[in-house]
C-alpha positions in Angstrom: 0.0 0.0 0.0 2.8 2.4 0.8 5.6 2.3 -1.8 9.1 1.2 -0.5 10.9 3.7 -2.7 10.2 6.7 -0.5 10.4 8.0 3.1 7.5 9.1 5.3 6.9 11.8 7.9 4.8 11.5 11.1 2.6 14.2 9.5 1.8 11.9 6.6 3.9 13.4 3.8 6.1 11.3 1.6 9.4 12.1 -0.2 10.9 10.2 -3.2 14.3 11.1 -4.4 15.1 10.4 -8.0 17.7 12.0 -10.4 18.6 14.6 -7.8 15.1 15.8 -7.3 12.9 15.1 -4.3 9.2 14.7 -5.1 6.8 15.4 -2.2 3.2 14.4 -1.6 0.8 13.2 1.0 0.2 9.5 1.8 -2.8 7.4 0.8 -3.6 7.3 4.6 -3.7 11.1 4.7 -5.9 11.5 1.7 -8.4 8.9 3.0 -8.5 10.8 6.4 -9.1 14.1 4.6 -11.8 12.9 2.3 -12.6 14.6 -1.0 -9.9 17.1 -1.7 -11.2 20.3 -3.3 -8.2 22.6 -3.3 -4.4 22.4 -3.1 -2.3 25.5 -2.3 1.0 24.9 -4.1 4.3 26.4 -2.9 6.2 29.0 -4.8 8.9 27.8 -7.2 12.3 29.1 -6.0 11.3 29.2 -2.4 13.8 27.7 0.0 12.3 25.6 2.8 13.7 23.8 5.9 12.4 20.4 7.0 9.2 21.0 8.9 8.3 24.3 7.2 4.8 24.7 5.8 4.7 24.2 2.0 1.0 25.0 1.5 -2.4 23.7 2.4 -4.7 21.0 1.3 -8.4 21.6 1.6 -11.0 18.9 1.7 -14.7 18.9 2.3 -13.9 18.0 5.9 -10.9 20.2 6.8 -7.9 22.3 5.8 -4.6 20.8 6.5 -1.1 22.1 6.2 1.5 20.4 4.1 5.0 20.3 5.6 8.4 20.0 3.9 9.8 16.5 4.8 13.3 17.7 4.0 15.2 21.0 3.4 15.6 22.3 -0.2 14.5 24.7 -2.9 11.2 24.3 -4.7 12.0 23.5 -8.3 8.6 22.4 -9.6 5.0 22.3 -8.6 2.2 20.0 -9.9 0.0 22.5 -11.7 -2.4 19.7 -12.6 -3.7 20.0 -9.0 -4.9 23.6 -9.6 -7.6 22.3 -11.9 -7.9 18.8 -10.6 -7.1 18.7 -6.9 -9.0 15.3 -6.7 -5.9 13.8 -8.4 -4.5 13.6 -4.8 -7.4 11.3 -3.9 -7.1 9.2 -7.0 -3.3 8.7 -7.1 -1.6 10.2 -3.9 1.7 8.3 -4.5 1.8 9.0 -8.2 0.1 11.7 -10.3 -1.0 13.5 -7.1 2.5 14.7 -6.1 2.6 18.3 -4.7 6.0 19.6 -5.5 9.6 18.8 -6.3 12.6 20.3 -4.6 16.4 20.1 -4.8 17.8 18.6 -1.5 20.1 20.8 0.5 20.5 18.3 3.4 20.3 14.7 2.1 21.1 13.4 5.5 17.6 14.4 6.7 16.2 11.5 4.7 17.7 9.2 7.4 15.5 10.7 10.0 12.3 9.8 8.1 10.4 6.5 8.3 10.6 3.7 5.7 7.3 2.1 4.5 7.3 -0.6 7.2 7.8 2.0 10.0 5.1 4.2 8.5 2.6 1.3 8.4 3.3 0.7 12.1 2.9 4.5 12.7 -0.6 4.6 11.2 -1.6 1.2 12.5 -2.4 -0.5 9.2 
């Protein structure tokens, strides 16, 4: 259910590093808890963030939740598809529903995040 090729935060974000870029999104568990997502506030390209900084918000029919940076870096790309189709996060949270990509500035921070098995234990699934 939770891909092994990424790391997870206690706040239910995931990060997948490939070809020098770190893609960030929310987990399937998080999108199920939120319900139908109706709006995603995307971060600004070029913005530098530290691990734990607020990237933006995700609004569902139930609540508005903040999205946190799992690692430090500079935003290099955002998923503009989510501006018109925020429900993509519900349909494919670990794929097409990614939120942003950033260039890592502290790769060692990945070691402090959970792998898929630890995340499954964290959420009790």
